[in-house]
C-alpha positions in Angstrom: 87.8 114.9 107.1 88.5 116.9 104.0 90.6 115.4 101.3 94.4 115.8 101.4 95.6 118.3 98.8 98.5 117.6 96.5 101.4 119.7 95.4 103.8 118.4 92.7 107.0 120.4 92.9 110.0 120.9 90.7 108.2 121.3 87.4 110.0 122.8 84.5 107.7 122.3 81.5 104.2 123.1 80.5 103.6 119.4 79.7 104.6 118.4 83.3 102.3 121.1 84.7 99.4 119.9 82.6 100.0 116.2 83.6 100.0 117.2 87.2 96.8 119.1 86.9 95.1 116.3 85.0 96.2 113.8 87.6 94.5 115.8 90.3 97.2 118.0 91.7 95.9 121.2 93.5 99.2 123.0 93.2 102.5 122.9 91.2 105.8 124.1 92.4 108.5 126.1 90.6 112.0 125.9 92.2 114.0 129.2 92.0 117.1 127.8 93.7 120.2 127.8 91.5 121.8 124.8 93.1 118.7 122.6 92.5 118.5 120.1 89.5 114.9 121.3 89.2 115.7 125.0 88.9 113.6 127.1 86.5 113.9 130.8 85.6 111.1 133.1 86.9 110.3 134.1 83.3 109.9 130.5 82.2 107.8 129.7 85.2 105.6 132.7 84.6 104.8 131.4 81.1 103.8 128.0 82.5 101.8 129.6 85.3 99.7 131.7 83.0 98.6 128.5 81.2 97.6 126.6 84.3 93.9 125.5 84.5 91.6 127.3 86.9 92.0 126.5 90.6 95.5 125.0 90.2 97.8 127.1 92.3 101.4 128.0 91.4 103.9 128.0 94.3 107.4 129.5 94.0 110.1 127.9 96.0 113.0 130.1 97.2 115.8 129.8 99.7 117.6 132.4 101.8 116.7 135.5 99.7 116.8 139.0 101.1 113.5 140.8 101.2 114.5 142.9 98.2 115.6 139.8 96.2 112.3 138.2 97.1 110.3 141.2 95.9 112.2 141.3 92.6 111.6 137.6 91.9 107.9 137.9 92.9 107.5 140.7 90.4 108.9 138.6 87.6 106.8 135.6 88.5 103.9 136.6 90.8 103.0 133.1 92.2 99.9 133.2 94.5 102.0 131.3 97.1 105.7 131.4 97.9 107.5 128.7 99.8 110.6 129.8 101.8 112.8 126.8 102.1 115.9 128.1 103.7 117.1 129.4 107.1 115.1 132.6 106.9 114.5 134.5 110.1 111.1 135.3 111.5 111.6 138.9 110.5 112.4 138.0 106.9 109.5 135.6 106.6 107.0 138.1 108.0 108.3 140.8 105.5 107.7 138.3 102.6 104.2 137.5 103.7 101.3 137.0 103.5 100.9 134.1 101.1 103.9 132.2 102.6 104.6 128.6 103.2 107.5 128.1 105.6 109.4 124.9 105.0 111.4 123.3 107.8 113.8 120.4 107.7 113.0 117.4 109.9 115.1 117.2 113.1 114.4 114.3 115.4 113.1 115.6 118.7 112.6 119.2 117.5 109.5 118.9 115.4 107.1 120.4 118.0 109.5 123.3 118.8 109.9 124.1 115.1 106.1 124.0 114.6 105.6 126.3 117.5 108.2 128.8 116.1 106.5 129.2 112.8 103.0 128.9 114.1 103.6 132.2 115.9 104.4 134.1 112.7 101.1 135.6 111.5 102.2 135.9 107.9 102.9 132.2 107.5 99.9 130.5 106.0 101.1 126.9 106.2 104.1 124.9 107.5 105.8 122.3 105.4 108.1 119.7 106.9 110.7 118.1 104.6 113.5 115.6 105.0 116.8 116.8 106.4 118.1 116.9 102.8 115.3 118.1 100.6 115.0 116.3 97.3 117.0 113.3 98.6 114.0 111.0 98.7 114.6 110.4 102.4 111.5 109.8 104.5 110.9 111.2 108.0 109.3 109.9 111.2 105.6 110.2 110.5 104.7 109.2 114.0 106.6 112.1 115.5 105.1 114.5 112.9 101.6 113.2 113.7 102.1 113.7 117.5 103.5 117.3 117.0 100.7 118.2 114.5 98.3 118.2 117.4 100.0 121.4 118.6 100.1 123.1 115.2 97.5 125.7 114.5 98.4 126.2 110.9 97.8 123.8 108.0 100.6 121.1 107.7 102.1 120.1 104.4 104.0 116.8 104.5 107.0 116.3 102.3 110.2 114.2 102.4 110.6 111.0 100.5 107.0 110.6 99.4 106.3 108.4 96.4 103.4 106.4 95.0 104.3 103.4 97.2 104.3 105.2 100.6 102.0 108.2 100.1 98.8 106.5 101.3 100.5 105.3 104.5 102.0 108.7 105.1 98.6 110.4 104.8 96.8 107.9 107.0 99.4 108.3 109.7 99.8 112.1 109.7 96.5 113.4 108.2 98.2 116.5 106.7 96.4 119.3 105.0 98.5 118.6 101.9 101.4 116.5 100.6 104.3 117.7 98.5 106.2 115.4 96.1 109.1 116.0 93.8 111.8 113.3 93.5 109.3 110.6 94.2 107.6 111.1 90.8 110.8 111.3 88.7 112.2 108.8 86.2 115.6 110.4 86.6 116.9 113.3 88.7 115.0 116.4 87.8 112.8 114.7 85.1 109.2 114.1 86.0 107.4 110.9 85.0 103.7 111.5 84.2 102.8 108.0 85.0 104.3 108.3 88.5 102.5 111.6 89.0 99.2 109.9 88.3 100.0 107.0 90.5 100.9 109.3 93.4 97.7 111.3 93.1 95.7 108.1 93.1 97.5 106.8 96.1 96.8 110.0 98.1 93.1 109.9 97.1 92.9 106.3 98.2 93.9 107.2 101.7 90.7 109.2 102.2 
């Protein structure tokens, strides 16, 4: 199997982005959601993005924007990938693509149906599954995700309560295309810990 890729999300400084890249992250996430403790302005994110090393991808995270709002934000910070993390309709998601990651919130018993819904949208490049309350540190049922993954044609990104202590187990159980971490590598809410980022990346790599 190919290695599991890593996205470190909720970054707000160039130092955090550099630490993530040096630890082995393949992607860094910028949160453009006003209610989040990890929110960053598109202009500040664009400055950090321009200083990323080669082959490290910037991902913008948005929630319930109109297509026009999405286009305006993308113009200010043209991230190669955009993650739609709200209750967007299929029509809105398709209009925002390609280059879209569609995030869904874990619902016991509905994982396979949610996967099927977004698997059918051509403009969705990958599906991310998160905890019911994103950023809460709450884990999800990895066994259910693993079973539903067999029906998913698109790459799966696993999020939801991941941290250096449980990342290897989560990867071994679900074998996702990538993992996404935010609160699990913070020393306090919204503040990244470079040591924990390194430990997380090492844990994912150890899972094979």
